[in-house]
C-alpha positions in Angstrom: -32.4 -11.7 -25.2 -30.0 -13.6 -22.9 -27.1 -11.0 -23.8 -29.7 -8.4 -22.8 -30.2 -9.7 -19.5 -26.6 -10.2 -18.8 -25.8 -6.5 -19.6 -28.8 -5.5 -17.3 -27.6 -7.4 -14.4 -24.0 -6.2 -15.0 -25.4 -2.6 -15.0 -27.4 -3.2 -11.8 -24.5 -4.5 -10.1 -22.4 -1.8 -11.0 -24.9 0.6 -9.8 -25.0 -1.2 -6.5 -21.2 -1.1 -6.4 -21.0 2.8 -7.0 -24.1 3.5 -4.7 -21.9 6.3 -3.2 -22.0 8.1 -6.5 -25.6 8.7 -6.0 -25.3 10.6 -2.6 -25.6 14.1 -4.2 -28.9 13.0 -5.6 -30.1 11.7 -2.2 -29.1 15.1 -0.9 -31.1 16.9 -3.6 -34.2 15.0 -2.8 -33.9 15.8 1.0 -33.5 19.5 0.2 -36.4 19.4 -2.1 -38.4 18.2 1.0 -36.9 20.5 3.5 -36.4 23.8 1.6 -38.5 23.0 -1.8 -35.9 23.1 -4.2 -37.3 21.6 -7.5 -37.8 17.9 -7.8 -36.0 17.9 -11.6 -32.9 18.4 -9.7 -33.0 15.2 -7.9 -33.9 13.3 -11.2 -31.1 15.1 -13.1 -28.7 14.0 -10.4 -29.8 10.5 -10.4 -29.8 10.3 -14.2 -26.2 11.7 -14.2 -25.3 9.0 -11.6 -26.8 6.3 -13.9 -25.0 7.7 -17.1 -21.8 8.1 -15.3 -21.9 4.4 -14.2 -22.7 3.3 -17.6 -20.0 5.4 -19.3 -17.5 4.1 -16.7 -18.3 0.6 -17.5 -18.0 1.3 -21.1 -14.6 3.0 -20.5 -13.1 0.2 -18.6 -14.6 -2.5 -20.8 -12.8 -0.8 -23.8 -9.6 -0.5 -21.9 -9.9 -4.2 -21.2 -10.3 -5.0 -24.7 -7.6 -2.8 -25.7 -5.2 -4.2 -23.2 -5.9 -8.0 -24.5 -5.0 -7.3 -28.3 -2.1 -9.3 -29.4 0.7 -7.2 -30.7 1.7 -7.5 -34.2 5.0 -9.1 -34.6 7.4 -6.7 -36.8 10.0 -8.3 -39.1 13.4 -7.2 -38.2 14.9 -4.8 -40.5 18.2 -4.2 -38.9 21.0 -4.6 -41.6 23.5 -5.2 -39.0 21.8 -8.4 -37.7 23.7 -11.2 -39.0 21.7 -14.0 -37.8 18.2 -13.6 -36.1 18.0 -17.2 -35.2 20.8 -17.2 -32.6 20.0 -16.5 -29.1 21.9 -14.0 -26.8 23.3 -16.8 -24.8 24.8 -18.3 -27.9 26.5 -14.9 -28.9 27.8 -14.3 -25.4 29.5 -17.9 -25.3 31.0 -17.2 -28.8 32.7 -13.9 -27.6 34.2 -15.6 -24.2 35.7 -18.4 -25.9 
């Protein structure tokens, strides 16, 4: 239940931060009262705003998760590598002697 409230708070804050995405819905509400377009247009735009913000949050969360994965270290399969433990500085010193 605690996790649910954290997610709800996160969605509400995200809706607050992305309030400008709801401007088309408010314009449609004003047009409903001015020229009489159907009210369902306002609710459809409002639902699109809320769904859009939730999808945006999910995509950003997924990208953050994918960026934090540790890369798998691959074994060096190069047959020309003589000694993998030596550092590049050690090799340079050997060449310049």
